[in-house]
C-alpha positions, 0 to 999 in steps of 0.5 A, spaced: 415 531 627 422 530 625 425 524 622 432 521 625 437 521 620 439 515 617 446 512 618 448 514 611 445 521 609 438 520 605 437 525 600 429 526 598 425 531 594 421 536 599 415 540 597 414 547 600 407 545 603 404 538 604 397 538 602 391 534 606 389 528 603 382 526 601 383 519 603 378 516 608 383 513 613 388 518 615 394 518 620 395 525 623 401 522 627 405 521 621 407 525 615 406 523 608 412 521 604 413 521 597 413 514 594 419 516 590 426 512 592 431 516 595 439 515 593 443 513 599 451 515 599 455 511 603 462 512 605 463 504 605 460 503 598 462 506 592 455 504 589 449 508 590 443 504 593 436 506 593 432 506 599 424 506 599 420 510 604 416 506 609 409 505 608 404 509 613 401 505 619 395 503 616 398 500 610 395 504 605 400 507 600 401 515 600 397 518 594 401 523 589 402 530 591 403 528 599 410 530 600 413 533 606 420 536 607 426 532 610 430 535 616 437 535 615 439 538 621 443 532 624 446 530 618 448 537 615 455 536 617 456 528 615 453 530 608 460 534 607 464 528 609 460 523 606 459 526 599 466 528 598 469 521 600 463 518 595 465 522 589 472 521 590 471 513 590 466 514 584 471 518 580 477 513 581 472 507 580 470 510 573 478 511 571 480 504 573 474 501 569 476 506 563 483 504 563 481 497 564 477 497 558 482 501 554 487 495 555 483 490 553 480 493 547 483 490 541 483 496 537 487 500 541 493 495 542 500 498 540 502 492 537 496 492 532 497 500 531 505 499 529 504 493 525 498 496 521 500 496 514 499 501 508 494 499 503 498 497 497 496 499 490 497 493 486 496 497 479 493 490 476 490 493 470 496 497 468 501 491 469 496 486 465 497 491 459 505 492 461 506 485 461 501 483 455 506 487 450 511 482 451 507 476 449 505 480 443 512 481 441 513 474 441 508 472 437 510 477 432 517 475 432 515 467 431 510 469 426 516 472 422 512 479 422 516 485 419 520 489 424 519 495 419 511 494 419 511 494 427 515 500 427 510 504 422 504 501 426 508 504 433 509 511 429 502 511 427 500 510 434 504 516 437 502 520 431 495 519 435 497 519 442 501 525 442 496 530 440 491 527 445 496 527 450 497 535 449 489 536 449 488 532 455 494 536 459 491 543 456 483 542 457 480 539 463 474 537 458 479 532 454 482 530 461 476 528 464 474 524 457 481 521 457 481 519 464 474 516 464 476 511 458 483 509 460 484 512 467 485 505 470 491 504 466 494 510 469 498 512 475 496 518 479 503 521 477 501 521 470 495 524 470 498 531 471 504 529 466 505 525 459 502 518 459 507 512 460 504 509 454 508 514 449 514 513 453 513 505 452 512 506 444 518 511 444 523 506 447 520 500 443 521 503 437 528 506 438 530 499 440 527 496 433 530 501 429 537 502 432 539 495 434 539 488 431 532 484 431 534 479 437 537 484 441 531 489 440 526 483 442 530 481 448 530 489 450 522 489 449 521 483 453 526 486 459 521 492 459 515 488 459 516 483 464 522 485 468 519 492 470 513 488 472 516 483 476 520 489 480 514 493 481 510 487 484 515 484 488 518 491 490 511 492 493 510 485 496 517 484 499 520 491 499 519 493 506 522 486 508 529 488 505 534 493 505 534 499 500 539 499 495 545 504 496 545 511 493 550 509 488 552 502 484 559 503 480 558 510 480 551 510 477 545 513 481 540 509 484 533 511 485 532 511 493 525 508 492 527 502 489 528 496 494 533 490 494 527 485 493 525 489 486 532 489 484 533 481 485 526 480 481 528 484 475 535 481 475 532 474 475 527 476 470 532 479 465 536 473 466 530 468 464 528 472 458 535 471 455 536 464 457 529 463 454 530 467 448 536 465 445 535 458 446 528 457 444 525 462 441 531 466 437 533 460 433 526 460 429 529 466 425 536 467 422 542 472 423 542 471 431 547 475 435 548 469 439 547 462 438 548 455 441 553 452 436 556 458 433 556 463 439 557 470 438 556 472 430 561 474 426 559 481 425 561 482 432 567 478 432 571 482 426 569 477 421 572 471 424 567 465 426 572 461 430 573 467 435 565 467 436 565 460 438 569 461 444 563 463 447 558 458 445 554 453 448 554 453 456 560 458 457 557 463 452 550 462 455 552 463 462 556 469 461 550 472 457 545 470 462 549 473 468 550 480 464 543 480 462 540 479 469 545 484 472 543 489 466 536 488 467 536 490 475 541 496 474 537 499 468 530 498 472 533 501 478 537 507 475 535 514 477 535 518 471 531 524 474 524 526 470 526 520 464 521 515 464 523 508 465 519 506 459 524 509 455 530 508 458 530 501 460 529 498 453 535 503 450 539 502 456 538 494 456 539 493 449 545 498 448 549 494 454 547 487 451 550 490 444 556 492 447 557 485 451 557 482 444 562 486 442 566 485 448 565 477 447 567 477 440 573 482 441 575 477 447 574 471 442 579 474 437 584 475 442 584 468 444 584 465 437 590 469 435 594 469 441 
């Protein structure tokens, strides 16, 4: 007996030969069907529905294994049309659902992808060490330590660090041991080149040997604090400010430097100059500049009156502004492979020394004119 096709094509599983049931009650007029569900494809709906087979007339469920073939003679032509339409609709629905979920997904938001910030390496251990040298310098100055003894101690440290650095760069075993001990204070760029501590000591020693003590101390404080401030605020707000020009007054500036770092270094250098020459410097004698005497007579051609031209607020304002600009420019200079730990104290100290020379010369001109 042939079953009529459903309104929508029903797909069922057929077996080659139905086996006779050993059930007590049989209905020979109806074929036995499997209790497995049939999947119905309908062109009016994009979802599949499960069609369960009717039970036999006697109300007894068909036993497993008693299945028959399903005639698809009347629905063979309808299969092609319904199947094609249903698959297309299903594909469109799946595509629409994927697109909708993609739009609602927060991880795929273009604004979040564009505003994702690169993780910043703050170099906290390195900055703590870098800044602590300034406090140690102030301690030595206020305790009236001997500058020559400091120079000898720094030179002895160089005599130890330079051979270690050579061994580190030449032998992987020493490199591994050195980085395991003090690697947290090193930048990645320093792991294949000379250590920045060596240049730091060289810069501080050069300032102490060649410059007056107060100028040398200020230049070391600028190295310790202005450089740290420029690095910190440059990482923090550098992306929000424009980069520095390629040249300033003919001097080459590093392209990686930002206006935020330049301002931070300038303000820190100005604060160092004000704080030292008004509060810390007077603890010792023989200052290059003082509040009452102005510029020292050694910078003004031996005339005490000429040095007083730039005393008090006038002199402090000039020294503060110039020290700030010198700190910012010296920190931002692009000197190729020269480490800024070496160049910054030498350039800052040399410019301050030249500033006092110019102020002393201008004071003499005003007095004798």
